[in-house]
SEDREN-934119 format. One record per residue: y, z, x of N, C-alpha, C in turn. Coordinates in Angstrom, 3 decimals, padded with zeros to 6 digits. Each point is the difference from the previous one (the first is absolute). Layout:
nyy:Y, nzz:Z, nxx:X, cayy:Y, cazz:Z, caxx:X, cyy:Y, czz:Z, cxx:X
...
END
This chain:
nyy:036.869, nzz:012.881, nxx:007.121, cayy:000.467, cazz:000.141, caxx:-001.736, cyy:-000.617, czz:-000.818, cxx:-001.090
nyy:-000.008, nzz:-001.429, nxx:000.714, cayy:-000.560, cazz:-001.346, caxx:-000.745, cyy:-001.494, czz:000.259, cxx:-000.089
nyy:-001.021, nzz:000.756, nxx:001.186, cayy:-001.111, cazz:000.276, caxx:-000.186, cyy:-000.402, czz:001.208, cxx:-001.352
nyy:001.065, nzz:000.857, nxx:000.247, cayy:-000.354, cazz:001.074, caxx:-000.911, cyy:000.195, czz:-000.749, cxx:-001.545
nyy:000.904, nzz:-000.585, nxx:-000.063, cayy:000.125, cazz:-000.438, caxx:-001.296, cyy:-000.927, czz:-000.916, cxx:-000.358
nyy:-000.574, nzz:-000.885, nxx:000.798, cayy:-001.243, cazz:-000.631, caxx:-000.349, cyy:-001.263, czz:000.511, cxx:-000.080
nyy:-000.514, nzz:001.012, nxx:000.439, cayy:-000.922, cazz:001.159, caxx:000.065, cyy:000.505, czz:000.590, cxx:-001.782
nyy:001.158, nzz:000.373, nxx:-000.188, cayy:000.075, cazz:001.040, caxx:-001.539, cyy:-000.412, czz:-001.256, cxx:-000.779
nyy:000.561, nzz:-001.136, nxx:000.069, cayy:-000.271, cazz:-000.903, caxx:-000.975, cyy:-001.317, czz:-000.503, cxx:-000.487
nyy:-000.838, nzz:-000.287, nxx:001.340, cayy:-001.512, cazz:-000.448, caxx:-000.005, cyy:-000.674, czz:001.529, cxx:-000.816
nyy:000.321, nzz:001.348, nxx:000.283, cayy:-000.496, cazz:001.038, caxx:-000.395, cyy:000.230, czz:-000.054, cxx:-001.524
nyy:001.480, nzz:-000.167, nxx:-000.460, cayy:000.404, cazz:-000.172, caxx:-001.422, cyy:-001.035, czz:-000.538, cxx:-000.804
nyy:-000.036, nzz:-001.524, nxx:000.497, cayy:-000.900, cazz:-001.140, caxx:-000.441, cyy:-001.264, czz:000.350, cxx:-000.052
nyy:-000.703, nzz:000.596, nxx:000.917, cayy:-001.329, cazz:000.303, caxx:-000.020, cyy:-000.063, czz:001.320, cxx:-001.055
nyy:000.732, nzz:000.774, nxx:-000.132, cayy:-000.313, cazz:001.042, caxx:-001.110, cyy:000.379, czz:-000.253, cxx:-001.347
nyy:000.892, nzz:-000.948, nxx:-000.380, cayy:-000.029, cazz:-000.904, caxx:-001.134, cyy:-001.108, czz:-000.856, cxx:-000.786
nyy:-000.576, nzz:-000.694, nxx:001.573, cayy:-000.912, cazz:-001.099, caxx:-000.618, cyy:000.256, czz:-001.085, cxx:000.831
nyy:-000.695, nzz:-000.783, nxx:000.486, cayy:000.021, cazz:-000.981, caxx:000.621, cyy:-001.199, czz:-000.963, cxx:-000.328
nyy:000.268, nzz:-001.229, nxx:-000.141, cayy:-000.944, cazz:-001.008, caxx:-000.068, cyy:000.029, czz:-000.986, cxx:001.204
nyy:-000.920, nzz:000.176, nxx:000.795, cayy:-000.487, cazz:-000.443, caxx:001.024, cyy:-000.534, czz:-001.418, cxx:000.255
nyy:000.278, nzz:-000.652, nxx:000.837, cayy:-000.761, cazz:-001.413, caxx:000.038, cyy:-001.033, czz:-000.364, cxx:000.672
nyy:-001.322, nzz:000.031, nxx:-000.141, cayy:-001.191, cazz:-000.289, caxx:000.888, cyy:000.495, czz:-001.084, cxx:001.361
nyy:000.017, nzz:000.121, nxx:001.015, cayy:-000.171, cazz:-000.724, caxx:001.119, cyy:-001.271, czz:-000.891, cxx:000.277
nyy:-000.127, nzz:-001.175, nxx:-000.661, cayy:-001.194, cazz:-000.674, caxx:000.126, cyy:-000.567, czz:-000.058, cxx:001.476
nyy:000.820, nzz:-000.048, nxx:000.491, cayy:-000.295, cazz:-000.665, caxx:001.838, cyy:-000.499, czz:001.618, cxx:000.486
nyy:000.133, nzz:001.040, nxx:-000.577, cayy:-000.437, cazz:000.961, caxx:000.704, cyy:-001.044, czz:000.477, cxx:-000.526
nyy:-000.015, nzz:-000.567, nxx:-001.491, cayy:-000.988, cazz:000.893, caxx:-001.014, cyy:-001.377, czz:-001.039, cxx:000.067
nyy:-000.923, nzz:000.252, nxx:-000.712, cayy:-001.407, cazz:-000.634, caxx:000.013, cyy:-000.577, czz:000.640, cxx:-001.351
nyy:-000.923, nzz:-001.048, nxx:-000.340, cayy:-001.088, cazz:000.263, caxx:-001.123, cyy:-001.246, czz:-000.522, cxx:000.167
nyy:-000.974, nzz:000.479, nxx:000.620, cayy:-001.039, cazz:-000.119, caxx:000.112, cyy:-001.146, czz:000.531, cxx:-000.921
nyy:-001.238, nzz:-000.942, nxx:000.084, cayy:-001.511, cazz:000.564, caxx:-000.714, cyy:-000.933, czz:-000.205, cxx:000.875
nyy:-001.385, nzz:000.670, nxx:-000.781, cayy:-001.007, cazz:-000.358, caxx:000.852, cyy:-000.849, czz:-000.150, cxx:-001.089
nyy:-000.862, nzz:-000.829, nxx:-000.123, cayy:-001.114, cazz:-000.459, caxx:-001.119, cyy:-001.427, czz:000.195, cxx:000.767
nyy:-001.107, nzz:000.989, nxx:-000.185, cayy:-001.013, cazz:-000.303, caxx:000.420, cyy:-000.981, czz:-000.871, cxx:-000.893
nyy:-000.462, nzz:-000.806, nxx:000.775, cayy:-001.264, cazz:-000.633, caxx:-000.177, cyy:-001.547, czz:000.457, cxx:-000.230
nyy:-000.899, nzz:-000.520, nxx:-000.516, cayy:-001.094, cazz:000.292, caxx:-000.045, cyy:-000.278, czz:000.320, cxx:001.346
nyy:-001.177, nzz:000.725, nxx:000.555, cayy:-000.562, cazz:000.329, caxx:001.227, cyy:001.268, czz:000.763, cxx:001.181
nyy:000.911, nzz:000.498, nxx:-000.787, cayy:001.003, cazz:000.454, caxx:000.561, cyy:000.903, czz:-000.413, cxx:000.947
nyy:000.031, nzz:-001.413, nxx:-000.094, cayy:001.109, cazz:-000.601, caxx:000.709, cyy:001.331, czz:-000.139, cxx:-000.610
nyy:001.149, nzz:000.273, nxx:000.491, cayy:001.206, cazz:-000.034, caxx:-000.638, cyy:000.895, czz:-001.306, cxx:000.278
nyy:000.830, nzz:000.016, nxx:-001.023, cayy:000.949, cazz:-001.290, caxx:000.237, cyy:001.557, czz:000.693, cxx:000.033
nyy:000.566, nzz:-000.261, nxx:001.008, cayy:001.566, cazz:000.676, caxx:-000.123, cyy:001.186, czz:-001.088, cxx:-000.292
nyy:000.923, nzz:000.554, nxx:-000.611, cayy:000.997, cazz:-001.164, caxx:-000.521, cyy:001.277, czz:000.558, cxx:-000.148
nyy:001.050, nzz:-000.335, nxx:-000.080, cayy:001.059, cazz:000.489, caxx:000.039, cyy:000.842, czz:-000.874, cxx:-001.267
nyy:000.969, nzz:000.256, nxx:-000.539, cayy:001.317, cazz:-000.578, caxx:-000.735, cyy:000.993, czz:-000.140, cxx:000.760
nyy:000.489, nzz:-001.478, nxx:000.404, cayy:001.459, cazz:000.126, caxx:000.535, cyy:001.026, czz:-000.021, cxx:-000.536
nyy:000.437, nzz:-000.210, nxx:-001.392, cayy:000.886, cazz:000.143, caxx:-000.766, cyy:-000.072, czz:000.509, cxx:-000.832
nyy:001.042, nzz:001.219, nxx:000.008, cayy:000.276, cazz:000.909, caxx:-000.998, cyy:001.576, czz:000.694, cxx:000.183
nyy:000.218, nzz:000.697, nxx:-001.235, cayy:001.361, cazz:000.672, caxx:000.286, cyy:-000.527, czz:001.162, cxx:-000.853
nyy:001.275, nzz:000.970, nxx:000.069, cayy:-000.069, cazz:000.969, caxx:-000.587, cyy:001.146, czz:001.059, cxx:-000.001
nyy:000.058, nzz:001.298, nxx:-000.660, cayy:000.997, cazz:000.958, caxx:000.137, cyy:-000.867, czz:001.401, cxx:-000.075
nyy:000.815, nzz:000.819, nxx:000.836, cayy:-000.431, cazz:001.368, caxx:000.316, cyy:001.140, czz:001.092, cxx:-000.708
nyy:000.119, nzz:000.858, nxx:-000.898, cayy:000.975, cazz:000.667, caxx:-000.443, cyy:-000.191, czz:001.305, cxx:001.059
nyy:000.909, nzz:000.464, nxx:000.283, cayy:-000.121, cazz:001.728, caxx:000.614, cyy:001.412, czz:000.447, cxx:-000.563
nyy:-000.633, nzz:001.122, nxx:-000.611, cayy:001.188, cazz:001.145, caxx:-000.510, cyy:-000.329, czz:001.252, cxx:000.649
nyy:001.175, nzz:000.547, nxx:000.072, cayy:000.092, cazz:001.532, caxx:000.697, cyy:-000.847, czz:-000.098, cxx:001.367
nyy:-000.326, nzz:-001.139, nxx:000.642, cayy:-000.859, cazz:000.110, caxx:001.312, cyy:-001.409, czz:-000.328, cxx:-000.275
nyy:-000.533, nzz:-000.229, nxx:-001.522, cayy:-001.353, cazz:-000.447, caxx:-000.461, cyy:-000.161, czz:-001.096, cxx:-000.328
nyy:-001.246, nzz:-000.735, nxx:000.146, cayy:-000.281, cazz:-001.279, caxx:-000.275, cyy:-000.366, czz:000.522, cxx:-001.730
nyy:000.839, nzz:-000.850, nxx:-000.850, cayy:-000.271, cazz:000.323, caxx:-001.540, cyy:-000.362, czz:-001.404, cxx:-000.693
nyy:-000.131, nzz:-001.172, nxx:000.574, cayy:-000.152, cazz:-000.981, caxx:-000.573, cyy:-000.623, czz:-001.325, cxx:001.090
nyy:-000.963, nzz:-000.667, nxx:-000.195, cayy:-000.266, cazz:-001.421, caxx:001.113, cyy:-000.427, czz:-000.898, cxx:-001.136
nyy:000.576, nzz:-001.019, nxx:-000.134, cayy:-000.408, cazz:-001.459, caxx:-000.701, cyy:000.301, czz:-000.938, cxx:000.962
nyy:-000.852, nzz:-000.834, nxx:-000.431, cayy:000.031, cazz:-001.439, caxx:000.845, cyy:-001.001, czz:-001.059, cxx:-000.635
nyy:-000.054, nzz:-001.333, nxx:000.434, cayy:-000.751, cazz:-001.076, caxx:-000.425, cyy:-000.329, czz:-000.828, cxx:001.288
nyy:-001.398, nzz:-000.477, nxx:000.023, cayy:-000.436, cazz:-000.691, caxx:000.746, cyy:-000.223, czz:-001.499, cxx:-000.234
nyy:000.507, nzz:-000.902, nxx:000.808, cayy:-000.753, cazz:-001.609, caxx:-000.457, cyy:-001.348, czz:-000.037, cxx:000.193
nyy:-000.594, nzz:-000.354, nxx:-000.682, cayy:-001.719, cazz:-000.431, caxx:-000.121, cyy:-000.018, czz:-000.752, cxx:001.146
nyy:000.712, nzz:-001.106, nxx:-000.353, cayy:-000.071, cazz:-001.283, caxx:001.216, cyy:000.001, czz:000.228, cxx:001.492
nyy:000.449, nzz:001.465, nxx:-000.001, cayy:000.156, cazz:000.248, caxx:001.540, cyy:-001.170, czz:000.762, cxx:000.706
nyy:-001.419, nzz:000.118, nxx:-000.376, cayy:-001.133, cazz:000.518, caxx:-000.044, cyy:-000.440, czz:-000.878, cxx:001.385
nyy:-000.463, nzz:000.850, nxx:000.920, cayy:-000.690, cazz:-000.579, caxx:001.312, cyy:-001.035, czz:000.890, cxx:000.225
nyy:-000.932, nzz:-000.446, nxx:000.498, cayy:-001.126, cazz:000.363, caxx:000.316, cyy:-000.671, czz:-000.483, cxx:001.325
nyy:000.912, nzz:-000.716, nxx:000.382, cayy:-000.230, cazz:-000.800, caxx:001.425, cyy:-001.082, czz:-001.153, cxx:-000.218
nyy:-000.319, nzz:-000.496, nxx:-001.364, cayy:-000.698, cazz:-001.074, caxx:000.152, cyy:000.611, czz:-000.685, cxx:-001.271
nyy:000.352, nzz:-001.515, nxx:000.206, cayy:000.513, cazz:-000.642, caxx:-001.056, cyy:-000.847, czz:-000.390, cxx:-001.130
nyy:-001.167, nzz:-000.515, nxx:-000.092, cayy:-000.808, cazz:-000.257, caxx:-000.857, cyy:-000.090, czz:001.508, cxx:-000.932
nyy:-000.253, nzz:001.208, nxx:000.426, cayy:-000.165, cazz:001.118, caxx:-000.811, cyy:001.165, czz:000.243, cxx:-000.651
nyy:001.180, nzz:-000.319, nxx:000.372, cayy:001.416, cazz:000.313, caxx:-000.338, cyy:000.079, czz:-000.603, cxx:-001.198
nyy:-000.669, nzz:-001.199, nxx:000.104, cayy:000.419, cazz:-000.954, caxx:-001.093, cyy:-000.681, czz:000.419, cxx:-001.345
nyy:-001.564, nzz:000.396, nxx:000.535, cayy:-000.864, cazz:000.541, caxx:-000.849, cyy:000.679, czz:001.081, cxx:-000.797
nyy:000.606, nzz:001.016, nxx:000.652, cayy:000.795, cazz:001.252, caxx:-000.699, cyy:000.917, czz:-000.435, cxx:-000.869
nyy:000.738, nzz:-000.925, nxx:000.257, cayy:001.092, cazz:-000.544, caxx:-000.763, cyy:-000.812, czz:-000.476, cxx:-001.293
nyy:-000.898, nzz:-000.528, nxx:-000.208, cayy:-000.562, cazz:-000.717, caxx:-000.917, cyy:-000.202, czz:000.790, cxx:-001.072
nyy:-000.517, nzz:-000.485, nxx:-001.274, cayy:000.138, cazz:000.153, caxx:-001.303, cyy:-001.372, czz:001.289, cxx:000.055
nyy:-000.596, nzz:000.001, nxx:000.919, cayy:-001.092, cazz:000.698, caxx:000.417, cyy:000.275, czz:001.707, cxx:000.315
nyy:000.792, nzz:-000.223, nxx:000.878, cayy:000.882, cazz:001.401, caxx:000.337, cyy:001.235, czz:000.045, cxx:-000.658
nyy:001.103, nzz:000.157, nxx:000.897, cayy:001.451, cazz:-000.088, caxx:-000.695, cyy:000.504, czz:-000.914, cxx:-000.924
nyy:-000.084, nzz:-000.910, nxx:000.337, cayy:000.193, cazz:-000.941, caxx:-001.176, cyy:001.713, czz:-000.313, cxx:000.146
nyy:000.351, nzz:-000.258, nxx:001.208, cayy:001.501, cazz:-000.049, caxx:000.447, cyy:000.725, czz:-000.803, cxx:-000.474
nyy:-000.784, nzz:-001.210, nxx:-000.720, cayy:000.715, cazz:-001.296, caxx:-000.636, cyy:001.012, czz:000.679, cxx:-001.285
nyy:-000.666, nzz:000.889, nxx:-000.509, cayy:000.158, cazz:000.879, caxx:-001.340, cyy:000.426, czz:001.197, cxx:000.469
nyy:-000.371, nzz:000.643, nxx:000.597, cayy:000.503, cazz:001.368, caxx:000.348, cyy:000.484, czz:000.248, cxx:001.315
nyy:001.185, nzz:-000.162, nxx:000.465, cayy:000.810, cazz:-000.197, caxx:001.025, cyy:000.007, czz:001.404, cxx:000.875
nyy:000.527, nzz:000.960, nxx:-000.502, cayy:-000.006, cazz:001.171, caxx:000.266, cyy:-000.804, czz:001.544, cxx:-000.309
nyy:000.116, nzz:000.922, nxx:000.970, cayy:-000.850, cazz:001.229, caxx:-000.122, cyy:001.492, czz:000.892, cxx:000.124
nyy:000.004, nzz:000.938, nxx:-001.355, cayy:001.026, cazz:000.873, caxx:-000.140, cyy:-000.707, czz:001.519, cxx:000.152
nyy:001.198, nzz:000.847, nxx:001.055, cayy:-000.574, cazz:001.504, caxx:000.135, cyy:000.995, czz:000.730, cxx:-000.475
nyy:000.063, nzz:001.006, nxx:-000.935, cayy:001.186, cazz:000.572, caxx:-000.858, cyy:-000.462, czz:001.461, cxx:000.319
nyy:000.603, nzz:000.875, nxx:000.657, cayy:-000.281, cazz:001.328, caxx:-000.083, cyy:000.259, czz:000.714, cxx:-001.406
nyy:-000.942, nzz:000.957, nxx:-000.171, cayy:000.269, cazz:000.786, caxx:-001.103, cyy:000.304, czz:001.459, cxx:000.156
nyy:-000.486, nzz:000.345, nxx:001.202, cayy:-000.012, cazz:001.298, caxx:000.605, cyy:-000.082, czz:000.163, cxx:001.227
nyy:000.617, nzz:000.667, nxx:000.766, cayy:000.031, cazz:-000.185, caxx:001.747, cyy:-000.065, czz:001.734, cxx:000.332
nyy:-000.907, nzz:000.395, nxx:000.561, cayy:000.118, cazz:001.383, caxx:000.475, cyy:-000.437, czz:-000.242, cxx:002.075
nyy:-000.130, nzz:000.914, nxx:000.296, cayy:000.245, cazz:000.196, caxx:001.338, cyy:-001.610, czz:-000.406, cxx:000.733
nyy:-000.915, nzz:-000.292, nxx:-001.097, cayy:-001.533, cazz:-000.277, caxx:000.462, cyy:000.009, czz:-001.252, cxx:-000.454
nyy:000.448, nzz:-000.384, nxx:-001.355, cayy:-000.533, cazz:-001.133, caxx:-000.919, cyy:000.996, czz:-000.862, cxx:-000.463
nyy:-000.440, nzz:-001.328, nxx:-000.304, cayy:001.108, cazz:-000.681, caxx:-001.111, cyy:-001.202, czz:-000.445, cxx:-001.036
nyy:000.810, nzz:000.386, nxx:-001.129, cayy:-000.842, cazz:-000.675, caxx:-001.188, cyy:000.918, czz:-001.513, cxx:-000.435
nyy:-000.705, nzz:-001.020, nxx:000.094, cayy:000.762, cazz:-001.126, caxx:-000.311, cyy:-000.768, czz:-000.831, cxx:-001.151
nyy:000.651, nzz:-000.820, nxx:-000.447, cayy:-000.514, cazz:-000.895, caxx:-000.996, cyy:-000.111, czz:-001.146, cxx:000.834
nyy:-001.096, nzz:-000.751, nxx:000.072, cayy:-000.154, cazz:-001.117, caxx:000.813, cyy:-000.285, czz:-001.267, cxx:-001.043
nyy:000.838, nzz:-001.068, nxx:000.248, cayy:-000.559, cazz:-001.306, caxx:-001.074, cyy:-000.553, czz:-000.674, cxx:000.998
nyy:-001.245, nzz:-000.558, nxx:-000.193, cayy:-000.401, cazz:-001.606, caxx:000.547, cyy:-000.708, czz:-000.764, cxx:-001.342
nyy:000.559, nzz:-001.281, nxx:000.171, cayy:-000.643, cazz:-000.775, caxx:-000.892, cyy:000.436, czz:000.393, cxx:-001.506
nyy:001.017, nzz:000.633, nxx:-000.200, cayy:000.569, cazz:000.378, caxx:-001.209, cyy:-000.813, czz:001.276, cxx:-000.719
nyy:-000.712, nzz:000.490, nxx:000.934, cayy:-000.968, cazz:001.406, caxx:-000.372, cyy:000.711, czz:001.024, cxx:000.967
nyy:000.742, nzz:000.919, nxx:-000.810, cayy:000.496, cazz:001.457, caxx:000.315, cyy:-000.958, czz:001.243, cxx:000.271
nyy:-000.465, nzz:000.313, nxx:001.067, cayy:-000.786, cazz:001.560, caxx:000.064, cyy:000.963, czz:000.961, cxx:000.770
nyy:-000.283, nzz:001.221, nxx:-000.495, cayy:000.770, cazz:001.018, caxx:000.620, cyy:-000.974, czz:000.371, cxx:001.477
nyy:000.505, nzz:000.014, nxx:000.823, cayy:-000.929, cazz:000.407, caxx:001.528, cyy:000.611, czz:001.025, cxx:000.604
nyy:-000.834, nzz:000.768, nxx:000.864, cayy:000.694, cazz:001.115, caxx:000.817, cyy:-000.046, czz:-000.718, cxx:001.796
nyy:000.842, nzz:000.341, nxx:000.579, cayy:000.051, cazz:-000.586, caxx:001.308, cyy:000.423, czz:001.493, cxx:000.561
nyy:-000.703, nzz:000.291, nxx:001.103, cayy:000.444, cazz:000.885, caxx:000.876, cyy:000.868, czz:-000.167, cxx:001.185
nyy:001.162, nzz:001.079, nxx:000.326, cayy:000.851, cazz:-000.067, caxx:001.068, cyy:-000.388, czz:000.616, cxx:000.916
nyy:-000.368, nzz:-001.213, nxx:001.176, cayy:-000.348, cazz:000.584, caxx:001.090, cyy:000.860, czz:000.543, cxx:001.056
nyy:001.448, nzz:-000.626, nxx:-000.023, cayy:001.161, cazz:000.240, caxx:000.787, cyy:001.066, czz:-000.170, cxx:-000.821
nyy:000.988, nzz:000.789, nxx:-000.025, cayy:001.512, cazz:-000.041, caxx:-000.559, cyy:000.776, czz:000.740, cxx:000.604
nyy:001.149, nzz:-001.060, nxx:000.446, cayy:001.060, cazz:000.612, caxx:000.959, cyy:001.353, czz:-000.508, cxx:-000.611
nyy:000.589, nzz:000.943, nxx:-000.538, cayy:001.372, cazz:-000.192, caxx:-000.250, cyy:001.071, czz:000.314, cxx:000.849
nyy:000.871, nzz:-000.734, nxx:000.746, cayy:001.245, cazz:000.271, caxx:000.564, cyy:001.045, czz:-000.689, cxx:000.026
nyy:001.100, nzz:000.301, nxx:001.093, cayy:001.169, cazz:-000.956, caxx:-000.339, cyy:-000.139, czz:-001.265, cxx:-000.003
nyy:-000.909, nzz:-000.688, nxx:000.809, cayy:-000.236, cazz:-001.659, caxx:-000.069, cyy:-000.669, czz:-000.428, cxx:-001.029
nyy:-000.841, nzz:000.840, nxx:-001.012, cayy:-000.529, cazz:-000.487, caxx:-001.005, cyy:-001.353, czz:000.620, cxx:-000.258
nyy:-001.035, nzz:-000.635, nxx:-000.512, cayy:-001.213, cazz:000.692, caxx:-000.481, cyy:-001.021, czz:-001.091, cxx:000.726
nyy:-001.113, nzz:000.926, nxx:000.591, cayy:-001.311, cazz:-000.803, caxx:000.297, cyy:-001.135, czz:000.841, cxx:-000.706
nyy:-000.600, nzz:-000.891, nxx:-000.480, cayy:-001.140, cazz:000.688, caxx:-001.022, cyy:-001.436, czz:-001.212, cxx:000.157
nyy:-000.967, nzz:001.088, nxx:000.374, cayy:-001.517, cazz:-000.745, caxx:-000.036, cyy:-000.858, czz:000.429, cxx:-001.493
nyy:-000.203, nzz:-001.069, nxx:-000.919, cayy:-000.851, cazz:000.195, caxx:-000.946, cyy:-001.373, czz:-000.406, cxx:000.289
nyy:-001.063, nzz:000.242, nxx:-000.681, cayy:-001.290, cazz:-000.398, caxx:000.177, cyy:-000.542, czz:000.337, cxx:-001.728
nyy:-000.569, nzz:-001.257, nxx:-000.396, cayy:-000.957, cazz:000.402, caxx:-001.223, cyy:-001.105, czz:-001.152, cxx:-000.256
nyy:-000.703, nzz:000.449, nxx:-000.795, cayy:-001.177, cazz:-001.019, caxx:-000.532, cyy:000.200, czz:-000.636, cxx:-001.233
nyy:-000.001, nzz:-001.571, nxx:000.210, cayy:000.164, cazz:-000.539, caxx:-001.590, cyy:-001.462, czz:-000.674, cxx:-000.115
nyy:-000.368, nzz:000.281, nxx:-001.253, cayy:-001.365, cazz:-000.325, caxx:-000.251, cyy:000.598, czz:-001.781, cxx:-000.901
nyy:-000.530, nzz:-000.818, nxx:000.589, cayy:000.184, cazz:-001.372, caxx:-000.083, cyy:-000.275, czz:-000.212, cxx:-001.368
nyy:-001.224, nzz:000.055, nxx:-000.264, cayy:-000.471, cazz:-000.140, caxx:-001.401, cyy:000.920, czz:000.403, cxx:-001.309
nyy:000.794, nzz:001.093, nxx:000.211, cayy:000.806, cazz:000.617, caxx:-000.983, cyy:001.299, czz:-000.833, cxx:-000.147
nyy:000.254, nzz:-001.151, nxx:001.259, cayy:001.159, cazz:-000.913, caxx:-000.516, cyy:-000.629, czz:-001.359, cxx:-000.065
nyy:-001.318, nzz:000.072, nxx:-000.475, cayy:-000.701, cazz:-001.396, caxx:-000.111, cyy:-000.024, czz:-000.934, cxx:000.935
nyy:000.196, nzz:000.522, nxx:001.446, cayy:-000.546, cazz:-000.911, caxx:001.212, cyy:-001.319, czz:000.104, cxx:000.377
nyy:-000.876, nzz:-001.249, nxx:-000.417, cayy:-001.268, cazz:000.245, caxx:-000.254, cyy:-000.189, czz:-001.481, cxx:-000.259
nyy:-001.198, nzz:-000.408, nxx:000.712, cayy:-000.707, cazz:-001.288, caxx:-000.603, cyy:-001.344, czz:000.581, cxx:000.105
nyy:-000.948, nzz:-000.926, nxx:-000.400, cayy:-001.476, cazz:000.635, caxx:-000.336, cyy:-000.758, czz:-000.219, cxx:001.477
nyy:000.244, nzz:-000.820, nxx:000.877, cayy:-000.648, cazz:-000.278, caxx:000.707, cyy:000.253, czz:001.323, cxx:001.435
nyy:001.202, nzz:-000.045, nxx:000.239, cayy:000.721, cazz:001.169, caxx:000.881, cyy:000.103, czz:001.002, cxx:-000.186
nyy:-000.126, nzz:000.281, nxx:-001.476, cayy:-000.083, cazz:001.354, caxx:-000.344, cyy:-001.451, czz:000.636, cxx:000.427
nyy:-000.771, nzz:-000.672, nxx:000.362, cayy:-001.340, cazz:000.465, caxx:000.916, cyy:-000.055, czz:000.464, cxx:001.434
nyy:000.813, nzz:-000.598, nxx:000.362, cayy:000.204, cazz:000.443, caxx:001.504, cyy:001.398, czz:000.502, cxx:000.286
nyy:000.842, nzz:000.443, nxx:-000.764, cayy:001.462, cazz:000.702, caxx:000.326, cyy:-000.070, czz:001.357, cxx:-000.791
nyy:000.108, nzz:001.069, nxx:000.955, cayy:-000.019, cazz:001.121, caxx:-001.213, cyy:001.415, czz:-000.039, cxx:-000.754
nyy:000.129, nzz:000.755, nxx:-000.847, cayy:000.996, cazz:000.181, caxx:-000.949, cyy:001.053, czz:000.833, cxx:000.525
nyy:000.236, nzz:000.921, nxx:000.892, cayy:000.834, cazz:000.633, caxx:000.560, cyy:000.486, czz:-000.551, cxx:001.104
nyy:001.334, nzz:-000.520, nxx:-000.131, cayy:001.025, cazz:-000.527, caxx:001.103, cyy:000.712, czz:001.198, cxx:000.643
nyy:000.019, nzz:000.306, nxx:001.035, cayy:000.997, cazz:000.811, caxx:000.807, cyy:001.306, czz:-000.270, cxx:000.454
nyy:000.942, nzz:000.631, nxx:-000.651, cayy:001.239, cazz:-000.754, caxx:000.340, cyy:000.871, czz:000.920, cxx:000.884
nyy:000.803, nzz:-000.397, nxx:001.120, cayy:000.973, cazz:000.774, caxx:000.531, cyy:001.361, czz:-000.616, cxx:000.134
nyy:001.041, nzz:000.711, nxx:-000.596, cayy:001.017, cazz:-000.426, caxx:-000.019, cyy:001.231, czz:000.710, cxx:001.173
nyy:000.393, nzz:-000.136, nxx:000.964, cayy:001.154, cazz:000.446, caxx:000.699, cyy:001.153, czz:-000.482, cxx:-000.354
nyy:000.756, nzz:000.828, nxx:-000.287, cayy:001.526, cazz:-000.426, caxx:-000.403, cyy:000.659, czz:000.594, cxx:000.528
nyy:001.294, nzz:-000.819, nxx:000.525, cayy:001.158, cazz:000.679, caxx:000.971, cyy:001.201, czz:-000.714, cxx:-000.944
nyy:001.049, nzz:000.941, nxx:-000.489, cayy:001.305, cazz:-000.180, caxx:-001.166, cyy:000.833, czz:000.710, cxx:000.522
nyy:001.455, nzz:-001.196, nxx:000.065, cayy:001.108, cazz:000.504, caxx:000.306, cyy:001.104, czz:-000.539, cxx:-000.748
END
């Protein structure tokens, strides 16, 4: 009987709308930057948080923030340079924000803010699962770093403008 009540309550919450918290231990935000001669640099952000809103069994919103200081490419010297004013300027701009404007089964249109510059970007949904235990989503997108003033004269010549981003989000 108690199990039946719990299932009915969960179903009612999902039907009315529920804001789920992203589980940062089970989620990841990764990126790949391609350098001249097609070498790539992979990295991630280890500190982030967010929410996923579910209404009537469908994801209706995805919102979050990323701590710029948590960037990790496996090379401390490169990470320090990425945090400098040449790139993310972390001392002045601490976070990257992601605010969805529209969510469909295949895409998320979101306002992304980096260095106080906001651009509307399209992310593809590669995987979406909504169940009794929460939500799992895999988003992929391309961020033009120059649109966010993530640039410097020397590095611009060897790094391609488009950065591939993959977010794997689990929320409950």
